[in-house]
C-alpha positions in Angstrom: 83.9 137.0 55.2 83.3 134.7 52.1 85.8 134.1 49.3 85.8 132.1 46.1 86.8 128.5 46.5 89.6 128.7 43.9 91.1 131.7 45.6 91.0 130.2 49.1 92.6 127.0 47.7 95.4 129.0 45.9 96.0 131.1 49.0 96.5 128.1 51.2 98.5 125.8 48.9 101.3 126.0 46.3 98.8 126.0 43.4 98.2 129.0 41.2 94.6 130.3 40.9 94.3 128.5 37.5 95.6 125.3 38.9 93.3 125.6 41.9 90.3 125.9 39.7 91.4 122.9 37.6 91.9 120.8 40.8 88.4 121.7 42.0 86.8 120.8 38.6 88.6 117.5 38.8 87.0 116.7 42.2 90.3 116.7 44.1 89.2 119.2 46.7 86.8 119.0 49.6 85.3 121.8 51.8 84.2 120.7 55.2 84.0 117.1 53.9 82.0 117.9 50.7 83.6 117.6 47.3 83.8 120.9 45.5 82.9 121.2 41.8 83.1 124.9 41.1 85.8 127.4 41.7 83.4 130.3 42.0 81.6 128.7 45.0 81.8 131.1 48.0 83.4 129.7 51.2 84.2 131.3 54.6 87.9 131.6 55.3 87.6 129.1 58.2 86.5 126.3 55.9 88.5 123.1 56.3 89.9 122.2 52.9 91.6 119.0 51.7 93.5 118.6 48.5 93.9 115.0 47.3 92.9 113.9 50.7 95.5 116.0 52.5 94.1 118.7 54.9 95.3 122.3 54.3 95.8 124.9 57.0 93.5 127.8 56.2 94.7 130.7 58.2 95.5 134.3 57.2 99.2 133.7 57.9 101.4 130.8 59.0 104.2 130.9 61.6 106.2 127.7 61.7 109.1 126.6 64.0 111.6 124.3 62.3 114.6 122.5 63.6 116.8 123.1 60.5 119.2 120.3 59.7 122.6 120.6 58.1 122.9 121.0 54.4 119.6 122.8 53.9 119.5 126.3 52.6 117.6 129.0 54.5 115.9 130.4 51.4 112.5 129.9 49.7 113.8 128.6 46.3 117.1 127.3 45.0 116.8 125.1 41.9 118.6 121.8 42.4 119.2 122.5 46.1 117.1 121.5 49.1 115.6 124.5 51.0 113.9 124.9 54.3 110.6 125.5 52.5 111.0 122.1 50.7 110.9 120.5 54.2 107.5 121.9 55.0 104.7 119.2 55.1 101.8 119.5 52.6 99.5 121.2 55.1 102.0 123.9 55.9 103.2 124.5 52.3 101.7 127.5 50.6 102.9 130.2 48.2 104.8 133.0 49.9 106.4 131.0 52.7 109.9 132.0 53.4 112.5 131.9 56.3 112.4 134.9 58.6 116.1 135.2 59.0 118.8 132.7 58.0 121.1 130.0 59.3 124.2 129.1 57.4 124.1 125.9 55.2 125.8 123.7 57.9 124.2 125.5 60.9 121.2 123.9 62.6 118.4 124.7 64.9 115.6 127.2 65.3 114.4 128.6 61.9 111.2 130.6 61.7 109.2 130.3 58.5 106.2 132.5 57.6 104.2 134.1 54.9 103.7 137.3 56.9 106.1 139.8 55.5 105.2 142.6 57.9 105.8 140.5 60.9 109.1 139.2 59.6 110.3 142.7 58.8 109.5 143.8 62.4 111.2 140.8 63.9 114.3 141.2 61.7 114.7 145.0 61.7 118.2 145.9 62.9 116.9 148.6 65.2 114.9 146.0 67.1 118.0 144.0 68.2 115.9 140.9 68.8 118.3 138.5 70.6 119.2 135.1 69.3 121.0 132.4 71.2 123.3 129.7 69.8 125.0 126.6 71.2 128.5 126.6 69.7 131.0 123.7 69.6 134.5 125.0 69.4 137.8 123.4 68.6 139.4 125.0 71.7 138.2 125.9 75.2 136.5 129.2 75.9 138.8 131.7 77.6 138.2 134.7 79.8 139.7 136.8 77.0 136.9 135.6 74.7 134.3 136.4 77.3 135.6 139.9 77.9 136.0 140.5 74.1 132.4 139.5 73.3 131.1 141.6 76.2 132.9 144.7 74.9 132.1 144.1 71.2 134.5 142.3 68.8 136.1 144.2 66.0 136.3 141.8 63.0 139.2 141.4 60.6 137.6 143.8 58.1 137.3 146.3 61.0 133.5 145.8 61.4 132.6 146.4 65.0 130.1 144.0 66.4 127.7 144.9 69.1 128.4 143.5 72.6 127.3 139.9 72.9 126.8 137.4 75.8 129.2 134.5 75.9 128.7 131.8 78.5 130.2 128.3 79.1 130.3 125.6 81.8 133.6 124.4 83.3 132.6 120.8 82.6 132.2 121.5 78.9 134.9 124.1 78.1 134.6 123.7 74.4 130.8 124.4 74.4 129.9 128.1 74.2 126.4 129.7 74.5 126.4 133.0 72.6 123.6 135.5 72.5 123.7 138.0 69.6 121.7 141.2 69.2 122.4 141.6 65.5 123.0 139.4 62.6 126.1 139.7 60.3 127.4 137.3 57.7 129.1 134.3 59.5 129.3 136.6 62.6 129.9 134.0 65.3 132.6 132.2 63.3 134.3 135.5 62.5 134.1 136.6 66.1 135.7 133.5 67.5 138.2 133.6 64.7 139.6 136.8 66.2 140.6 134.7 69.2 142.1 131.9 67.2 139.1 129.6 67.8 137.3 127.5 65.2 133.6 126.7 65.1 132.8 123.0 64.6 129.0 123.2 65.1 126.5 126.0 65.4 123.0 125.4 66.6 120.4 128.1 67.3 118.3 127.4 70.3 116.3 130.6 70.9 114.8 133.7 69.1 113.7 136.4 71.5 112.2 134.7 74.5 111.1 131.7 72.5 113.1 128.5 72.8 113.3 125.8 70.1 111.0 122.8 70.9 113.5 120.1 71.8 111.1 117.4 70.7 111.5 118.5 67.1 114.0 116.2 65.3 116.2 117.7 62.5 114.0 118.6 59.6 110.7 118.6 61.6 108.5 121.6 62.2 105.2 122.7 63.7 103.0 125.7 63.9 103.7 128.2 66.7 101.1 128.2 69.4 99.3 131.6 70.0 101.3 132.0 73.2 104.6 131.4 71.4 103.7 133.8 68.6 102.8 136.4 71.2 106.3 136.1 72.7 107.8 136.9 69.3 105.4 139.7 68.7 106.3 141.3 72.0 109.9 141.4 70.9 109.2 142.7 67.4 107.3 145.8 68.7 109.7 146.9 71.4 
């Protein structure tokens, strides 16, 4: 299917349609290596575009795995604050990108960013109960009481009942907990451990569904999901 060059550029960048047309007229855009001059030129959606020499990813939707660092907001836009979207490289930055789910400001790890609202809704829908696993650094050792409480479902201080969760730890690292949740409430893990008098020093998400965070990604780095990885998440979102 063919589409106007200015629309294809706008759909795959942060430029508006008007800005895209102006960039093309200024000779800042190439299509398959040829400089474009007119925004109404018809291109196929698989055309390789560059803007100011930087390649753009021309796909219907993007699905990006990020290792979120501390101090970065899990939102699309926050004037004066750094967001996860701000960390996207130029070739993965386009209008409509947003985090599918959130991590607290000082929490780190696996954050999924996309511009596919339908997919994100299916993945985040409460009735899907897509599991998420976190590595948690505590200020006190894990106890059997904590494990039993998490398995039964913790009642928070405001009387909110959390669904049963998995809590694991290793004897050689008693202050490191591995928690798998099947729901997402505000500061849930911190509040759950707080019921047992434990404080959370660090929180790092390592898995969404059956997909593990790529350990080669340094804090702030990201990459596109492979088709196989995307399929793992799709399988969870349709169950």
